[in-house]
C-alpha positions in Angstrom: 10.2 -3.5 17.3 9.3 -1.6 14.1 8.2 1.4 13.7 6.0 2.3 10.8 3.5 5.2 8.7 1.3 3.9 6.3 0.6 5.8 3.4 -2.5 4.3 1.8 -6.1 4.7 -0.1 -8.1 2.9 2.5 -10.1 0.3 0.3 -10.4 -3.1 1.6 -6.2 -4.4 1.1 -5.4 -1.0 2.7 -7.4 -1.7 5.9 -6.0 -5.4 6.2 -2.2 -4.3 6.3 -3.8 -1.7 8.7 -5.0 -3.9 11.0 -1.5 -6.2 10.8 0.3 -3.1 11.9 -1.8 -2.1 14.9 -2.1 -5.6 15.5 1.6 -7.7 15.3 3.3 -7.6 18.5 6.3 -6.9 16.8 5.0 -3.6 15.0 4.3 -0.1 16.2 1.7 2.3 13.8 3.1 5.4 14.6 0.4 7.5 12.2 -2.0 6.3 9.0 -1.6 9.2 5.9 -4.3 9.0 3.5 -4.9 10.0 -0.2 -6.8 9.8 -2.9 -6.5 6.4 -4.9 -9.2 3.3 -4.5 -11.5 6.0 -3.3 -11.5 9.7 -2.9 -9.6 11.2 -0.3 -13.0 11.9 2.5 -13.6 7.9 2.0 -9.8 6.9 2.3 -9.6 9.1 5.3 -13.2 7.9 6.9 -12.5 4.4 5.9 -9.0 4.7 8.0 -10.8 6.3 10.8 -13.5 3.4 10.6 -10.6 0.9 10.8 -8.8 2.3 14.0 -11.8 2.6 15.5 -13.1 -0.6 15.0 -9.6 -2.1 16.8 -9.9 0.7 19.6 -6.5 1.9 18.5 -5.6 5.9 19.2 -3.4 6.1 15.8 -3.5 9.6 14.2 -4.8 9.8 10.9 -3.8 12.9 8.6 -5.5 13.6 5.2 -3.3 14.0 2.1 -3.4 14.7 -1.4 -6.9 14.5 -3.2 -6.0 14.6 -6.7 -2.6 13.4 -8.4 0.4 15.1 -8.4 0.3 16.6 -11.6 -2.6 16.0 -13.4 -6.3 16.9 -12.7 -7.4 13.4 -12.1 -7.0 10.2 -12.6 -5.9 8.9 -16.6 -10.0 7.5 -16.7 -12.1 8.9 -13.5 -12.7 6.5 -11.3 -16.7 6.8 -11.8 -15.9 5.3 -15.6 -13.0 2.9 -14.2 -15.2 1.1 -12.0 -18.5 1.5 -13.4 -18.2 -2.4 -14.8 -17.8 -3.7 -11.4 -18.7 -1.1 -8.7 -19.5 -3.8 -5.8 -15.1 -5.0 -5.4 -14.3 -1.0 -4.3 -17.1 0.2 -2.2 -16.4 3.9 -1.1 -17.2 2.7 2.5 -15.7 -0.2 4.6 -18.2 -2.4 6.4 -17.5 -0.9 9.5 -19.3 1.3 12.4 -19.0 4.7 11.1 -15.8 6.8 13.0 -16.4 8.5 16.5 -12.6 9.4 16.0 -11.7 12.8 13.9 -8.5 13.2 11.5 -5.7 15.0 13.3 -4.7 18.2 12.4 -2.5 18.9 9.7 -1.7 17.7 6.7 0.0 14.2 5.5 2.4 15.9 3.8 3.2 18.3 6.9 3.7 15.6 8.9 5.8 13.7 6.5 8.0 16.5 6.7 7.7 17.1 10.0 8.5 13.6 11.4 11.2 12.8 8.9 13.3 16.1 9.9 13.4 15.1 13.5 16.1 13.8 15.3 14.1 10.7 16.6 12.7 9.3 13.4 15.2 7.2 11.9 13.6 4.0 12.3 10.4 5.2 11.3 9.6 2.4 8.0 7.0 4.3 5.0 4.8 2.2 4.0 3.1 3.5 0.8 0.1 1.3 0.0 -1.8 4.0 -2.3 -0.5 6.2 -4.6 2.7 8.0 -4.0 1.1 11.7 -4.1 1.9 12.6 -0.4 5.2 11.0 -1.0 6.2 13.0 -4.4 4.7 16.4 -2.5 6.6 16.5 1.0 9.4 15.7 -1.8 8.8 18.8 -3.9 8.4 20.9 -0.4 11.3 19.9 1.4 14.0 17.7 -0.8 16.0 16.8 2.2 13.3 14.6 3.0 15.7 11.9 0.5 17.9 11.4 2.5 15.9 11.3 6.4 13.6 8.8 5.2 15.5 5.2 6.4 13.4 3.0 4.2 10.4 3.1 2.0 8.7 0.3 1.2 5.7 0.1 -1.9 2.9 -1.8 -3.0 3.1 -0.7 -6.6 4.2 -1.6 -10.2 4.0 -5.2 -11.7 6.8 -7.1 -14.1 4.3 -9.3 -15.3 2.0 -7.4 -16.7 -0.8 -4.7 -15.4 -4.2 -4.8 -13.7 -5.4 -1.5 -14.5 -4.2 -1.6 -18.5 -2.0 -4.2 -20.0 0.9 -2.7 -18.5 0.3 -0.4 -15.4 -0.9 -1.8 -12.1 -3.0 0.9 -10.3 -1.4 2.6 -8.0 1.1 3.8 -10.2 -1.2 4.6 -12.9 -3.1 6.6 -11.0 -0.3 8.8 -10.3 2.4 8.0 -12.8 3.9 11.3 -12.3 4.3 10.9 -8.3 5.7 7.5 -8.9 8.7 8.6 -11.0 9.7 11.5 -8.8 9.7 9.5 -5.9 11.7 6.6 -7.6 14.2 9.1 -8.5 14.4 10.8 -5.4 17.3 9.4 -4.2 15.7 7.2 -1.2 18.8 5.0 0.0 16.3 1.8 0.6 13.2 1.4 -1.6 11.6 -1.8 -1.9 8.8 -2.3 -4.5 6.6 -5.1 -4.0 4.4 -5.5 -7.3 1.9 -7.7 -8.5 4.6 -10.0 -9.4 4.6 -11.2 -5.5 1.5 -10.3 -4.4 0.0 -12.7 -6.8 1.5 -15.4 -5.9 0.2 -15.5 -2.6 -3.6 -15.4 -3.2 -5.3 -15.4 0.3 -7.5 -18.7 0.1 -11.1 -19.1 1.5 -9.6 -21.8 3.9 -7.1 -18.9 5.3 -10.3 -16.8 6.0 -11.9 -19.5 8.0 -8.6 -19.9 9.9 -8.6 -15.5 10.6 -12.3 -15.9 11.2 -11.9 -19.0 13.6 -9.8 -17.1 15.8 -12.5 -15.4 17.5 -11.1 -11.8 17.6 -12.5 -8.6 15.9 -9.6 -7.9 13.7 -9.4 -11.9 12.9 -13.1 -11.5 11.3 -12.5 -7.8 10.2 -10.0 -9.5 7.7 -12.1 -12.7 6.5 -14.6 -10.5 5.7 -12.8 -8.4 3.9 -11.1 -11.0 2.0 -14.2 -12.9 1.3 -15.7 -10.3 -0.5 -12.1 -9.9 -2.3 -12.8 -13.5 -3.4 -16.5 -12.9 -4.3 -15.7 -9.5 -6.1 -12.2 -9.1 -7.8 -11.8 -9.6 -11.4 -8.4 -10.7 -10.2 -9.6 -13.6 -8.3 -10.3 -17.1 -8.3 -13.1 -19.1 -7.3 -10.6 -19.9 -4.2 -8.5 -16.8 -4.0 -7.8 -13.8 -4.5 -4.1 -11.3 -4.1 -4.4 -9.2 -1.2 -1.6 -7.1 -2.4 -1.2 -4.5 0.6 -0.9 -6.7 3.6 1.9 -8.5 2.1 4.7 -5.1 2.7 3.5 -5.1 6.4 4.5 -8.6 6.6 8.0 -8.1 4.9 8.7 -6.0 7.8 8.1 -8.4 10.5 9.4 -11.5 8.0 11.7 -10.5 5.2 11.7 -13.7 4.1 7.9 -13.8 2.9 9.2 -12.5 0.0 11.3 -15.5 -1.4 12.8 -13.8 -4.8 13.7 -10.1 -4.4 16.0 -8.2 -7.3 17.9 -4.9 -6.8 18.1 -3.1 -10.2 17.9 0.1 -11.7 13.6 1.0 -12.3 11.7 4.5 -13.0 7.3 4.9 -13.9 6.5 5.8 -17.3 4.7 9.0 -16.3 4.4 9.9 -20.6 3.3 7.1 -22.8 0.1 6.9 -24.8 -0.1 3.1 -24.3 2.3 2.5 -21.0 1.9 5.5 -18.5 2.4 4.4 -15.0 4.4 1.2 -15.8 7.1 0.2 -13.8 10.1 -0.2 -15.8 12.9 -2.3 -14.2 16.3 -2.9 -16.2 16.8 -6.6 -16.0 20.3 -6.3 -18.3 22.8 -8.2 -16.6 25.2 -5.7 -18.3 23.0 -2.4 -18.2 25.4 0.9 -17.0 23.0 1.5 -14.4 23.4 1.3 -10.7 20.7 -0.5 -9.2 18.2 1.8 -7.3 15.3 -0.6 -6.1 14.8 -3.9 -4.1 11.9 -5.2 -6.0 9.9 -8.7 -4.8 9.3 -10.9 -7.7 8.0 -13.5 -5.6 6.5 -14.5 -2.2 5.6 -17.5 0.4 1.9 -17.9 1.2 2.3 -19.9 3.9 5.0 -17.6 6.0 2.4 -14.7 4.1 -0.7 -16.4 6.3 1.0 -16.8 9.5 2.3 -13.1 9.7 -2.0 -12.4 9.4 -2.7 -15.0 12.2 0.1 -13.6 14.6 -1.5 -10.0 13.5 -5.3 -10.8 14.7 -4.3 -13.6 17.4 -5.3 -11.4 20.5 
């Protein structure tokens, strides 16, 4: 059993990661912390509660940062960024309005209190949104860097971005936070970038297999993936990358990530054309010490098996 905290900006793929974390028999979702990103903090928190209520899961949800770590807003405001495709990342997920309410306290306070406690040395922190909450927590309490046992991040790209030519969305939204977190000295950091997630798009056939199980969770994931296939500009006719749940899958089945390198890595926070770019030093002769595990490819069948196992009951 692996315990985890999911720090997320709950849109469709974060919701799938959350459903899998709740449902998989080898995972225990301790808490959800929400952050501004795919949608505003109000909606990421509301969406998280919708998902958990749909599943009947009693997991606390702590709202976090409602803006980036340093900047006043995203490099391009959300409504401008999404103007050409507003159907892809809808503000509210298509689940009933929640009955549950957010937990008392902020995500930053919760992360600090949790990881400074004596019994948290087995709780993996999985971040599938901008890293604002984690950067803020580290700024308030630098000791957190030595207390977080493992950090798994969906973010970045070595092959090229999905919001600019060089940057993936999560790192682009808050490049200062991503830069700070990667420089903090957390001892075990895994980044799952677009390189890995684009190698395992989920297909209409995968959706049919998930829905065929007849569970609420299976149908929910199927519907969310079909929405991505039909509205995502990155999608092909038969499949779409579904980024965030691959991070959760790797907790249960590390072999789902088929190529992982251990290299020095940082994030560009100030470049005019490269803000948010994940910079990985792949030179074999570099004098810098490796700091980050970076997944470059994954196994589609093992990914789908993980999702099926998570929603079977």
